[in-house]
DRENPA-3360 file (N, C-alpha, C; in nm, 2 decimals, always signed):
BEGIN
1 = MKLSGKVG = +3.51/-0.07/-0.71/+3.42/-0.14/-0.62/+3.46/-0.29/-0.62 ~ +3.47/-0.35/-0.51/+3.50/-0.49/-0.50/+3.38/-0.57/-0.47 ~ +3.35/-0.67/-0.54/+3.24/-0.76/-0.52/+3.29/-0.89/-0.48 ~ +3.22/-0.95/-0.39/+3.26/-1.09/-0.34/+3.13/-1.16/-0.30 ~ +3.14/-1.29/-0.30/+3.03/-1.38/-0.26/+3.07/-1.51/-0.20 ~ +2.97/-1.58/-0.15/+2.99/-1.70/-0.08/+2.87/-1.79/-0.11 ~ +2.90/-1.92/-0.15/+2.79/-2.01/-0.18/+2.78/-2.12/-0.07 ~ +2.66/-2.15/-0.03/+2.64/-2.26/+0.07/+2.54/-2.21/+0.17;
9 = GDKLTVKT = +2.49/-2.31/+0.25/+2.40/-2.28/+0.36/+2.26/-2.29/+0.32 ~ +2.17/-2.24/+0.41/+2.03/-2.26/+0.39/+1.95/-2.12/+0.38 ~ +2.03/-2.01/+0.35/+1.96/-1.89/+0.34/+2.03/-1.80/+0.24 ~ +1.96/-1.70/+0.19/+2.01/-1.60/+0.09/+2.03/-1.48/+0.17 ~ +2.15/-1.42/+0.17/+2.18/-1.30/+0.23/+2.25/-1.20/+0.13 ~ +2.19/-1.08/+0.12/+2.24/-0.98/+0.03/+2.28/-0.86/+0.12 ~ +2.41/-0.82/+0.11/+2.46/-0.71/+0.19/+2.49/-0.59/+0.10 ~ +2.44/-0.48/+0.14/+2.47/-0.35/+0.07/+2.53/-0.25/+0.16;
17 = VGGEFSAS = +2.57/-0.14/+0.11/+2.61/-0.03/+0.20/+2.50/+0.02/+0.29 ~ +2.38/+0.01/+0.24/+2.26/+0.06/+0.32/+2.20/-0.04/+0.42 ~ +2.25/-0.17/+0.41/+2.19/-0.27/+0.50/+2.21/-0.41/+0.45 ~ +2.12/-0.50/+0.50/+2.13/-0.64/+0.47/+1.99/-0.70/+0.46 ~ +1.97/-0.79/+0.37/+1.85/-0.86/+0.35/+1.88/-1.01/+0.36 ~ +1.80/-1.08/+0.44/+1.83/-1.23/+0.45/+1.69/-1.30/+0.46 ~ +1.69/-1.41/+0.39/+1.57/-1.50/+0.39/+1.61/-1.64/+0.37 ~ +1.53/-1.73/+0.44/+1.56/-1.87/+0.42/+1.53/-1.92/+0.28;
25 = LTELHDAW = +1.60/-2.02/+0.23/+1.57/-2.07/+0.10/+1.44/-2.14/+0.10 ~ +1.40/-2.20/+0.20/+1.26/-2.26/+0.21/+1.15/-2.16/+0.19 ~ +1.17/-2.04/+0.26/+1.07/-1.93/+0.24/+1.07/-1.88/+0.10 ~ +1.19/-1.86/+0.04/+1.20/-1.81/-0.09/+1.14/-1.91/-0.19 ~ +1.17/-2.03/-0.18/+1.12/-2.14/-0.27/+0.96/-2.14/-0.26 ~ +0.91/-2.13/-0.14/+0.76/-2.13/-0.12/+0.70/-2.01/-0.19 ~ +0.76/-1.89/-0.17/+0.71/-1.77/-0.24/+0.71/-1.78/-0.39 ~ +0.82/-1.84/-0.44/+0.83/-1.86/-0.59/+0.73/-1.96/-0.64;
33 = WNSIARAM = +0.73/-2.08/-0.58/+0.65/-2.19/-0.63/+0.50/-2.16/-0.62 ~ +0.46/-2.09/-0.52/+0.31/-2.07/-0.50/+0.27/-1.93/-0.55 ~ +0.35/-1.85/-0.61/+0.32/-1.71/-0.64/+0.20/-1.70/-0.73 ~ +0.19/-1.78/-0.84/+0.07/-1.77/-0.93/-0.06/-1.81/-0.86 ~ -0.05/-1.92/-0.78/-0.17/-1.97/-0.71/-0.22/-1.86/-0.61 ~ -0.13/-1.80/-0.54/-0.16/-1.69/-0.44/-0.22/-1.57/-0.52 ~ -0.16/-1.53/-0.63/-0.21/-1.42/-0.70/-0.35/-1.44/-0.76 ~ -0.39/-1.56/-0.79/-0.52/-1.59/-0.84/-0.63/-1.62/-0.74;
41 = A = -0.58/-1.63/-0.61/-0.68/-1.66/-0.51/-0.76/-1.54/-0.47;
% end
């Protein structure tokens, strides 16, 4: 199996044989930074 990657840009994209997931870094940062506050609300 060959693995490769690329660094840069403003989104995270994960490609697999079954499909692709993509999200903006701003959205991911917000989800991470506010996760505890949202869980306790």
